[in-house]
C-alpha angles and dihedrals in degrees: 000000000000124000121221115278113262135225107197116200118187122190126181138175100198121221096240103041136071118289115257107215095188096051093086090050091052089051092050095045094051090050090055092047096047101036096081093056100101094184095066142036124237112211109191125192107194099183101022121197125188095249092047090051093050091049093049094047089051090050092056103034095134097035106046111121105162131015114201124185125191121183144059115341145150137186095293108034151014115234113233127184094268106025147345115283108222115226095227092059095043093048091050090050094047091049087071092066107090097191096047110127106167142025113195114194105191099183137089124299097350095148092099089063096057099086093058092052094047090046087053089062100258108147099214139019130186110203140155132251097205143357118325126213112234096233094044091051090055091048094049093049092047093052094044095051093043088058094044092049092052096058106273123139122253091256093046093048091051092047092049091050091052092047093050091051092051090045090055092050097253095152103088125187128209131022117332133167111210137161097271133195094234129112088263136009112280134192112209147136112279113191105151142035106277099212121100131177113221120190135185090214139000094248092077091059089074094049116122128199091227089062088081092061089074089060094055103084133175094290115119128263112254109227093193142349099323113176106250108158094090135125112194092198093065103016099049107037120176099010100103093116092048092049091053091047091049092050090050092051093049093045099045103041132055089209127099112272116227123200104198128185145125123285118288094016094114108263095141091043091053092050091049091048090051091052092048093050101039102032093113091063092066135065096205133023129195128180126195122185110197114223104153129344107005095211092053092044090059096039091054097044101122096188091054090047092054092048092051092043089237105125115194114254124213112265094009113155106253097211091054090044091052090054091050093049091050090049089052091050092049090053093058112103113242179288091062136154131220119190121196108191127198092007125182130208088283091081089066096049118113092241092059105027096056090057096053116115108248145189139336093033098029141044115197123205120189129188120198147146087225128091101237123191129236094021128117097250128212111186108214107214130193117285119282110255094252092048091049089052091050090052091046091052092051088071104025129030099177127107127026126298089242091058092045093050091051090053092047092048090054092057093043095246090284110177103223094039090050091054094045094049091050092049090048091053092048091050091049095040109159091016101061129036130196094252091050092049090048091051090051093051093049095048102040116092131176105270096192109081091197091054090049090050092051091050090050093050098044104039140051121245093264092049093046088060092050092051091047091057094042093051091045089053099037115047121172088215088072091062128079121243096265093049091049091050093050092049090051088058092049089049093064098037123085113277090248131121109278126202120224099238101059091040091054089048093051095047094042093231132132109269094225091051092046092048089056091050093048093049090050090052090048090051089052092051100249094111136024127219121224118178099322093323129104122224134188122199118237091239091054089052089058091047089056094048092046092054104033112009108196123235130208093270091056091048097041098114093045093048091048090049093051091046089054091048088054095049111116127206125217095247098023124110111239090197089066103026105038112020097070087067098037096100091053094046093048092051093050091045091050090062089073097048094111093059114105088198113030120225109255097254091045090051090054089052091049091050094050091043090051091053092052092047089051092052089047090054101255095125098158095055090041091053092050090052095046093051088054090047091050091056091046096046090048089051092049102038108019128241099289097055121118091228089059089048090052091054090050089053093051090046091050091054090054092050089050091054089047091050097248095129100159092059091042092054092048092053092045093050089054090048093049092054090052094046094049090051093049105030106020128236098285096056121115092233091054089049090053092055091045091053093049092046089051089054091051092049091049089054093054093044102257092132101162091051091046091049092053094047094048093046090053091047091049092050091052094047094049089050091052103034106021125243096287105063131115091237090053088051091055093053092044090054093047092049090049088055090057093045091050094054088047089055095249092133100162093052090046092050092052093052093045090054093049092049092048093052092052093046094050089053097048104029103032132248095280101049118125089236089058089052088054089051092054092048092048090052090047091053096049092045088050088052087055092049097250094130098157094059090039090056092055093050094044089053090054092051092047094049092051091051092048089050092051102036109019127239099295102055122116090237089057091048089052091048091051089051091054092049091044092056091051092047090052089058089050091050094247139105140208092268095049092042 
């Protein structure tokens, strides 16, 4: 199922180069030009960082058609918000995109990069021979894409853009200082148009953007990572009747359809087969696999966010975000299909169920082991005997059908067990016969009474039988030490397809050696292989843990790797850098939930995970984790340790965000005492705690104390960072909040303006923090009675928030409220304004 082709535009005003005022306009104009093209998707990055670019390129590896860069550049690199992107690395990355036709480098002096892109197999590159004026770069790109979007060939679009530039007098002579898209401002002679089109062959010159529309057929748009590599003829044997029944239920009822059955019976397989067979009946498809909390799973789904053009913002409340995503889904014209796989009772709760997209635009299919109310239920039973035999014969052709049917009857025609038995017989062909295997299954009992008791307590009668057979068939004692160790890692990771490279990195093992081990395990039936990925079934995870439950020493490398993946940097973006690995880290961390005192390495993982969850907006879960970490760290290090103080600080920030300011202030006071003892009063870490404590005291009305603490923090930060740093801006803004509530409006206004100037420089004119700065200034000017100026600033803040979050976000509602209050004072309203 193909996705729409993608044009990726990346724009960046780097921290250490001159501000490009026209870059934002180029971004906006290209959006307007490309938005009407229904046969492709425009993916804009307005403040691109290297990590964000890598993540986005990975997301659209098969769909990328054009890569456009706008910003500072030179012959060796493109300047992103956080760092310079070296041409060698970018060319190598772009070489992995088979549909890529054009790289457009709209910055200064990019000609020297061209050879590396052409050598990487990219058919066409637009680059520059000298410095480029910021406004002219915007004009050239606008003209070029307008021509391309209206059906002109690549060569014709380029020629038209050059002609338009010459017509407008864009070939200056003599010395001119302009705002250039180089790494630094240059003064030089400009006598010709800087843009050149470089091609690997003449055939690309006749390429048209509209050619891709013929490749976009009637298949649906995938809104996120929908499983597509599936052949119902071989992957879903014997379920034709069930597929027809499921289609009838979805077609004839507006209710949610539930496929219910015990583990390993084929619920997910049936859903995947339904999607593969009936995909052409839907315009959009979305697939959610529940691992933990279902609301958070959807709220943090980055693929879904990109498709709905609702990128996750740092600190955004996940419950509110979930509601907005569901609203966006409900607004999509249908017919569409949403699949929720492996669902728990949460899917039937009022909080979740009321938000589901419903008929007529949407059909919803849920798979679960649970008996959920108010759904149209289809009970998925075991395979029919003849279907079980067909599945068995797919993997093993030995023995007679009579013998095979006796074996299948013994295991109750269970789908997963049928497949595993057949694979075992095939693997041991000549050494193990069907009668011998049947005899083994009938004789072997669980020798460990505690294990038998755990199975009895945790599983239904049907599932107890399945586990009995699986553990009779799959014994860890039959594996060597390395294979046991690898299966223990799989047992605590999500039951999702895993690629070799990240797994080798996490486990600190040579990829070639690991590949051999994984293939051996697949041959033995412990794992399955799907298109270069390795997958363990949830039931097999339980089999491993029942027989050889791993401890912290056996999981040390994996826990360390997940802790590293959850490490946040001061200026990094957790949405890009950490969230792709969140599901894996949470699953590994969950394994230690039963520990009263976490092992040290597990405690580090929990702490890092809690910080990422907090930044992602999941404050409640983050707070639960941090409280557990605090108990464990205190047990490990004692009460006076800096590590313990750091946990108290993080926990305090969560309580502040949750509105529990008294407890936050108490924790921060304890942290401050520890930091002053260990770091001294003038240290930047001490200043950070002072600033946060000042915020807590402001919230509970201790304004004099808050003012003193924030003034001290500001003095320390200016001494360490200078007076033009983002951290200084944060403290200035917080201090201004205190001064405003104390009625010191002139002092507050001065600090708000300083903070706003710094944030525009470092974060860009459209950053949410800049919006907050405008709104803060609007409020304090309103307090002073300057409503006309306040109105102008409030409008700027509102427009930035609408641009970043859309019209229905809580931040936009708050901004409208601020502007509305100001308009009321002016005797106007939104409608009259």
